[in-house]
C-alpha positions as semicolon CSV with decimal commas, in nm:
position;residue;x (nm);y (nm);z (nm)
1;M;5,010;1,531;-2,465
2;K;4,728;1,290;-2,536
3;N;4,732;0,930;-2,643
4;V;4,628;0,887;-3,006
5;V;4,433;0,625;-3,198
6;F;4,556;0,613;-3,559
7;I;4,326;0,432;-3,799
8;P;4,367;0,397;-4,177
9;N;4,044;0,442;-4,372
10;I;4,146;0,469;-4,736
11;N;3,886;0,421;-5,007
12;L;4,029;0,206;-5,286
13;R;3,685;0,189;-5,450
14;D;3,665;-0,187;-5,412
15;G;3,387;-0,182;-5,152
16;R;3,611;-0,307;-4,876
17;N;3,584;0,008;-4,666
18;N;3,206;0,046;-4,696
19;S;3,160;-0,029;-4,327
20;Y;3,473;0,140;-4,194
21;Y;3,252;0,439;-4,116
22;Y;3,120;0,238;-3,822
23;S;3,467;0,144;-3,707
24;V;3,572;0,509;-3,703
25;K;3,254;0,604;-3,513
26;S;3,321;0,343;-3,246
27;W;3,681;0,456;-3,199
28;K;3,574;0,820;-3,191
29;Q;3,339;0,750;-2,903
30;W;3,602;0,546;-2,720
31;C;3,856;0,828;-2,763
32;N;3,612;1,086;-2,631
33;K;3,546;0,870;-2,327
34;N;3,914;0,812;-2,255
35;D;4,048;1,161;-2,339
36;C;4,240;1,042;-2,645
37;E;4,272;1,191;-2,991
38;L;4,158;1,012;-3,305
39;L;4,347;1,052;-3,633
40;V;4,185;0,897;-3,940
41;W;4,429;0,853;-4,227
42;E;4,250;0,879;-4,563
43;D;4,514;0,961;-4,828
44;L;4,767;0,729;-4,986
45;L;5,131;0,825;-4,963
46;Y;5,231;0,598;-5,251
47;P;5,040;0,406;-5,520
48;I;4,944;0,066;-5,383
49;D;5,110;-0,111;-5,677
50;Y;5,436;0,009;-5,521
51;M;5,349;-0,011;-5,152
52;K;5,048;-0,172;-4,987
53;I;4,854;0,029;-4,727
54;T;4,978;-0,207;-4,458
55;W;5,333;-0,093;-4,534
56;Q;5,246;0,276;-4,570
57;R;5,118;0,284;-4,213
58;Y;5,478;0,272;-4,090
59;Y;5,492;0,637;-4,196
60;M;5,257;0,702;-3,905
61;F;5,501;0,917;-3,709
62;D;5,559;1,133;-4,018
63;I;5,182;1,170;-4,063
64;L;5,136;1,271;-3,699
65;E;5,411;1,528;-3,720
66;S;5,295;1,668;-4,055
67;N;4,955;1,723;-3,893
68;K;5,125;1,888;-3,593
69;I;4,974;1,636;-3,354
70;E;5,148;1,607;-3,019
71;Y;5,127;1,255;-2,884
72;N;5,222;1,035;-2,594
73;Q;5,139;0,680;-2,699
74;V;4,978;0,581;-3,028
75;L;4,757;0,285;-3,113
76;M;4,784;0,189;-3,480
77;V;4,467;-0,013;-3,539
78;D;4,299;-0,163;-3,845
79;A;3,971;-0,018;-3,969
80;D;3,801;-0,359;-3,975
81;T;3,759;-0,338;-3,598
82;I;3,490;-0,227;-3,357
83;V;3,575;-0,128;-3,002
84;H;3,327;-0,200;-2,723
85;P;3,209;0,119;-2,546
86;D;3,314;-0,030;-2,211
87;C;3,664;-0,123;-2,327
88;P;3,919;-0,027;-2,060
89;N;4,195;0,220;-2,138
90;F;4,461;-0,019;-2,267
91;F;4,715;0,267;-2,283
92;E;4,738;0,230;-1,907
93;E;4,863;-0,129;-1,942
94;T;5,157;-0,078;-2,178
95;E;5,442;-0,005;-1,934
96;N;5,557;0,231;-2,209
97;K;5,663;-0,067;-2,422
98;Y;5,593;-0,170;-2,779
99;C;5,266;-0,360;-2,742
100;G;5,072;-0,603;-2,954
101;V;4,835;-0,897;-2,926
102;R;4,941;-1,249;-3,011
103;V;4,778;-1,397;-3,321
104;D;4,514;-1,630;-3,183
105;G;4,370;-1,785;-3,495
106;C;4,490;-2,006;-3,779
107;Y;4,826;-2,150;-3,679
108;E;4,865;-2,324;-4,017
109;W;4,871;-1,977;-4,177
110;V;5,103;-1,834;-3,912
111;V;5,358;-2,116;-3,922
112;R;5,351;-2,129;-4,302
113;S;5,407;-1,753;-4,313
114;I;5,693;-1,770;-4,061
115;K;5,865;-2,046;-4,259
116;G;5,805;-1,880;-4,595
117;F;5,921;-1,529;-4,507
118;G;6,199;-1,670;-4,293
119;D;6,338;-1,873;-4,581
120;E;6,288;-1,604;-4,846
121;L;6,389;-1,289;-4,658
122;F;6,556;-1,373;-4,325
123;D;6,825;-1,631;-4,406
124;G;6,620;-1,927;-4,289
125;N;6,576;-1,791;-3,936
126;R;6,264;-1,867;-3,734
127;I;6,053;-1,680;-3,481
128;K;5,812;-1,843;-3,239
129;P;5,439;-1,838;-3,324
130;W;5,348;-1,784;-2,958
131;N;5,532;-1,449;-2,969
132;Y;5,387;-1,350;-3,309
133;I;5,164;-1,041;-3,297
134;N;4,885;-0,931;-3,525
135;G;4,973;-0,616;-3,721
136;G;4,627;-0,466;-3,680
137;F;4,673;-0,354;-3,319
138;Q;5,013;-0,207;-3,229
139;I;5,080;0,046;-2,953
140;V;5,397;0,252;-2,979
141;N;5,551;0,575;-2,854
142;K;5,842;0,806;-2,943
143;L;6,092;0,542;-2,832
144;H;5,984;0,334;-3,130
145;R;6,021;0,592;-3,402
146;N;6,359;0,451;-3,500
147;F;6,206;0,107;-3,539
148;F;5,948;0,248;-3,780
149;E;6,236;0,409;-3,968
150;S;6,397;0,064;-3,989
151;M;6,075;-0,076;-4,134
152;K;6,061;0,199;-4,396
153;K;6,428;0,149;-4,483
154;Y;6,385;-0,227;-4,508
155;Y;6,101;-0,181;-4,755
156;S;6,280;0,079;-4,967
157;E;6,585;-0,149;-4,996
158;N;6,389;-0,468;-5,061
159;S;6,059;-0,358;-5,218
160;E;6,089;-0,563;-5,536
161;K;6,182;-0,881;-5,353
162;I;5,911;-0,824;-5,090
163;T;5,649;-0,786;-5,364
164;I;5,761;-1,110;-5,529
165;V;5,767;-1,302;-5,201
166;V;5,427;-1,170;-5,088
167;D;5,273;-1,276;-5,420
168;K;5,442;-1,616;-5,399
169;L;5,350;-1,699;-5,040
170;K;5,003;-1,540;-5,026
171;C;5,013;-1,525;-4,646
172;G;5,032;-1,159;-4,549
173;T;5,216;-0,845;-4,649
174;D;5,394;-0,673;-4,360
175;Q;5,279;-0,874;-4,058
176;T;5,535;-1,154;-4,055
177;I;5,809;-0,914;-4,161
178;V;5,736;-0,676;-3,874
179;N;5,753;-0,972;-3,636
180;Y;6,092;-1,073;-3,776
181;M;6,212;-0,713;-3,758
182;L;6,100;-0,676;-3,396
183;H;6,305;-0,984;-3,314
184;K;6,603;-0,868;-3,521
185;E;6,605;-0,520;-3,366
186;K;6,561;-0,666;-3,016
187;I;6,252;-0,457;-2,941
188;D;6,102;-0,526;-2,600
189;V;5,748;-0,628;-2,693
190;K;5,473;-0,659;-2,435
191;L;5,192;-0,896;-2,527
192;L;4,853;-0,761;-2,426
193;P;4,563;-1,001;-2,363
194;T;4,356;-1,123;-2,657
195;C;4,056;-0,920;-2,541
196;Y;4,215;-0,613;-2,704
197;N;4,235;-0,773;-3,048
198;L;3,983;-1,057;-3,071
199;Q;4,064;-1,222;-3,404
200;D;3,928;-1,505;-3,621
201;M;3,591;-1,475;-3,452
202;F;3,408;-1,709;-3,690
203;K;3,648;-1,991;-3,601
204;K;3,575;-1,917;-3,236
205;S;3,201;-1,977;-3,297
206;L;3,118;-1,614;-3,225
207;L;2,974;-1,515;-3,565
208;H;2,668;-1,701;-3,696
209;L;2,624;-1,825;-4,055
210;P;2,271;-1,958;-4,128
211;G;2,268;-2,323;-4,230
212;Y;2,621;-2,375;-4,102
213;S;2,641;-2,258;-3,743
214;W;2,480;-2,467;-3,471
215;W;2,483;-2,183;-3,219
216;P;2,213;-1,911;-3,195
217;D;2,227;-1,603;-3,416
218;T;2,313;-1,374;-3,128
219;L;2,615;-1,168;-3,027
220;E;2,588;-1,223;-2,652
221;N;2,891;-1,455;-2,644
222;L;3,091;-1,199;-2,841
223;W;3,035;-0,930;-2,577
224;D;3,171;-1,170;-2,313
225;S;3,479;-1,268;-2,515
226;G;3,668;-0,943;-2,569
227;W;3,674;-0,566;-2,604
228;V;3,809;-0,502;-2,955
229;Y;3,653;-0,710;-3,234
230;H;3,869;-0,771;-3,542
231;F;3,669;-0,893;-3,841
232;N;3,930;-1,100;-4,023
233;S;3,923;-1,449;-4,176
234;I;3,548;-1,460;-4,233
235;P;3,472;-1,723;-4,500
236;Q;3,281;-1,633;-4,813
237;N;2,917;-1,733;-4,783
238;Q;2,592;-1,705;-4,977
239;H;2,432;-1,492;-4,706
240;N;2,674;-1,202;-4,762
241;R;2,772;-1,208;-4,397
242;D;3,114;-1,066;-4,473
243;A;3,323;-0,820;-4,273
244;N;3,108;-0,526;-4,387
245;Y;2,793;-0,699;-4,260
246;W;2,941;-0,782;-3,922
247;I;3,107;-0,447;-3,863
248;E;2,778;-0,264;-3,923
249;R;2,572;-0,511;-3,720
250;V;2,809;-0,517;-3,422
251;Y;2,830;-0,137;-3,415
252;K;2,452;-0,094;-3,424
253;E;2,388;-0,358;-3,158
254;L;2,651;-0,202;-2,931
255;Y;2,584;0,167;-2,983
256;E;2,230;0,212;-3,119
257;R;2,007;-0,032;-2,939
């Protein structure tokens, strides 16, 4: 059985996935190099006004099985990522545990989200921000199927309240909830190094905005900072250097030059 990379690439016709083609291409090449299988998920299971895509991905095991895909470990990764062609095989570092990468970005957002979801949905409990993982890079295996079932059950029993709270807090959909659920279910989570999910890259002075950034318009520092580039939290700007711009540019500079 092979390890699998599972990546959602669903076209909601809002332009957001225009560049995901490049993300899929990068992961396809990485999978070929590391003898893994790539599964691109392109069809909604439920209308998004009932369940956001970020929640539908917890049906991943069902999707794998419905496609008759045998698997060992599975990486569930966001489509706004590019993997470096020299990225090591992170599946070899998991110790067969549930793995994620700590959020290494805006702690105001993280702490506000922890407090908000904790108060609204988890009886005022708190989790620690230094153990809080990003939902866009999670490695699991068959041992964690029951946990995904718990996530699905939690949503089905609380969907209306979750929708209200998400709209009220405006700081994530499933990410803080999955962190609370991992803590509640006592899942043994291994934190992988940030190189496997390099987040908030603009705040790390790795993405250049003309007229704002004092550093050169080059990606050399990015190559030295991590292996998987996650294009989140990029501010709106008049140069249209949004996630779509950076995903395409990074792919072409890595794979086509």
